[in-house]
TIDREN-164188 format. One record per residue (C-alpha): x, y, z; residue number from 1. Coordinates in pm, 1 decimal, m for minus. Layout:
residues N
+----------+----------+----------+-----+
!       px !       py !       pz ! seq !
+----------+----------+----------+-----+
!        X !        Y !        Z ! NUM !
...
+----------+----------+----------+-----+
//
This chain:
residues 84
+----------+----------+----------+-----+
!       px !       py !       pz ! seq !
+----------+----------+----------+-----+
!     m4.1 !     m7.8 !      1.1 !   1 !
!    140.0 !    322.7 !    m96.1 !   2 !
!    174.3 !    653.1 !     84.0 !   3 !
!   m187.1 !    780.7 !    m54.5 !   4 !
!   m338.2 !    445.4 !     63.5 !   5 !
!   m190.2 !    501.3 !    416.5 !   6 !
!   m317.2 !    875.0 !    425.2 !   7 !
!   m667.1 !    777.5 !    311.5 !   8 !
!   m683.4 !    461.3 !    552.0 !   9 !
!   m539.9 !    690.8 !    835.5 !  10 !
!   m774.8 !    961.4 !    792.5 !  11 !
!  m1099.6 !    756.2 !    772.0 !  12 !
!   m970.1 !    513.6 !   1080.3 !  13 !
!   m880.6 !    823.7 !   1289.0 !  14 !
!  m1193.8 !   1006.3 !   1219.0 !  15 !
!  m1425.9 !    717.1 !   1297.7 !  16 !
!  m1193.3 !    649.7 !   1606.8 !  17 !
!  m1238.8 !    995.2 !   1711.7 !  18 !
!  m1618.2 !    985.0 !   1668.0 !  19 !
!  m1645.0 !    650.3 !   1872.5 !  20 !
!  m1432.5 !    778.3 !   2159.7 !  21 !
!  m1591.7 !   1123.1 !   2173.0 !  22 !
!  m1270.3 !   1332.1 !   2054.0 !  23 !
!  m1405.6 !   1444.7 !   1733.8 !  24 !
!  m1407.0 !   1810.3 !   1838.4 !  25 !
!  m1050.6 !   1802.6 !   1971.8 !  26 !
!   m902.1 !   1663.2 !   1692.2 !  27 !
!   m813.4 !   1788.6 !   1330.8 !  28 !
!   m734.9 !   1649.9 !   1009.1 !  29 !
!   m385.1 !   1597.3 !   1067.4 !  30 !
!   m406.5 !   1452.8 !   1423.9 !  31 !
!   m682.5 !   1193.9 !   1265.5 !  32 !
!   m444.0 !   1087.1 !    997.0 !  33 !
!   m164.9 !   1046.2 !   1254.4 !  34 !
!   m377.6 !    854.9 !   1491.9 !  35 !
!   m498.2 !    636.3 !   1207.5 !  36 !
!   m179.0 !    535.2 !   1081.1 !  37 !
!    m39.4 !    474.1 !   1424.3 !  38 !
!   m355.5 !    266.9 !   1483.8 !  39 !
!   m294.4 !     69.9 !   1181.4 !  40 !
!     37.0 !    m66.2 !   1353.5 !  41 !
!   m134.1 !    m95.9 !   1685.1 !  42 !
!   m440.6 !   m287.0 !   1543.7 !  43 !
!   m209.4 !   m523.7 !   1327.4 !  44 !
!    m22.6 !   m602.6 !   1633.4 !  45 !
!   m320.0 !   m678.1 !   1827.2 !  46 !
!   m471.9 !   m877.6 !   1556.4 !  47 !
!   m137.7 !  m1067.6 !   1497.6 !  48 !
!   m142.6 !  m1151.0 !   1889.7 !  49 !
!   m505.9 !  m1283.0 !   1856.4 !  50 !
!   m405.8 !  m1511.3 !   1558.4 !  51 !
!   m579.2 !  m1280.5 !   1303.3 !  52 !
!   m437.7 !  m1084.1 !   1007.4 !  53 !
!   m346.2 !   m719.5 !   1045.8 !  54 !
!   m337.1 !   m465.5 !    766.7 !  55 !
!   m351.7 !   m630.6 !    423.9 !  56 !
!   m389.2 !   m338.2 !    189.0 !  57 !
!   m633.6 !    m94.3 !     79.5 !  58 !
!   m964.1 !   m255.3 !    183.5 !  59 !
!  m1239.9 !   m263.4 !    445.6 !  60 !
!  m1059.6 !   m510.1 !    659.0 !  61 !
!   m746.8 !   m303.6 !    689.1 !  62 !
!   m994.3 !     22.9 !    757.0 !  63 !
!  m1154.2 !   m193.2 !   1044.0 !  64 !
!   m817.2 !   m303.5 !   1194.0 !  65 !
!   m678.9 !     53.9 !   1181.0 !  66 !
!   m973.0 !    190.3 !   1344.4 !  67 !
!   m948.2 !    m76.0 !   1626.2 !  68 !
!   m594.4 !     38.7 !   1691.7 !  69 !
!   m695.8 !    390.1 !   1685.9 !  70 !
!   m976.0 !    353.4 !   1933.7 !  71 !
!   m715.1 !    188.3 !   2171.9 !  72 !
!   m475.4 !    465.4 !   2132.6 !  73 !
!   m743.4 !    733.1 !   2193.5 !  74 !
!   m886.3 !    532.3 !   2493.5 !  75 !
!   m542.6 !    531.1 !   2656.3 !  76 !
!   m499.7 !    910.9 !   2579.9 !  77 !
!   m836.9 !    989.8 !   2740.2 !  78 !
!   m752.9 !    775.8 !   3035.4 !  79 !
!   m412.5 !    939.6 !   3091.8 !  80 !
!   m589.1 !   1294.2 !   3050.6 !  81 !
!   m852.8 !   1211.9 !   3316.2 !  82 !
!   m583.8 !   1159.9 !   3565.6 !  83 !
!   m425.4 !   1497.9 !   3533.2 !  84 !
+----------+----------+----------+-----+
//
């Protein structure tokens, strides 16, 4: 998957995850992309640990895995922010 694919999947996954976790008002497009791309790595790691497949290319499965990872990241960030 090329850089454009990573940006598109990252943007969509980050945006969906921010909607799920309630962070949509706090995040801009660039942060959504960043969270989505990092979420792809985290989601891929989680899926591999569970015996599944991680990000496989530009498809719906990769979007779901990336969104899962992005939700995990945002939940951790929200938990850290609430402690402060």
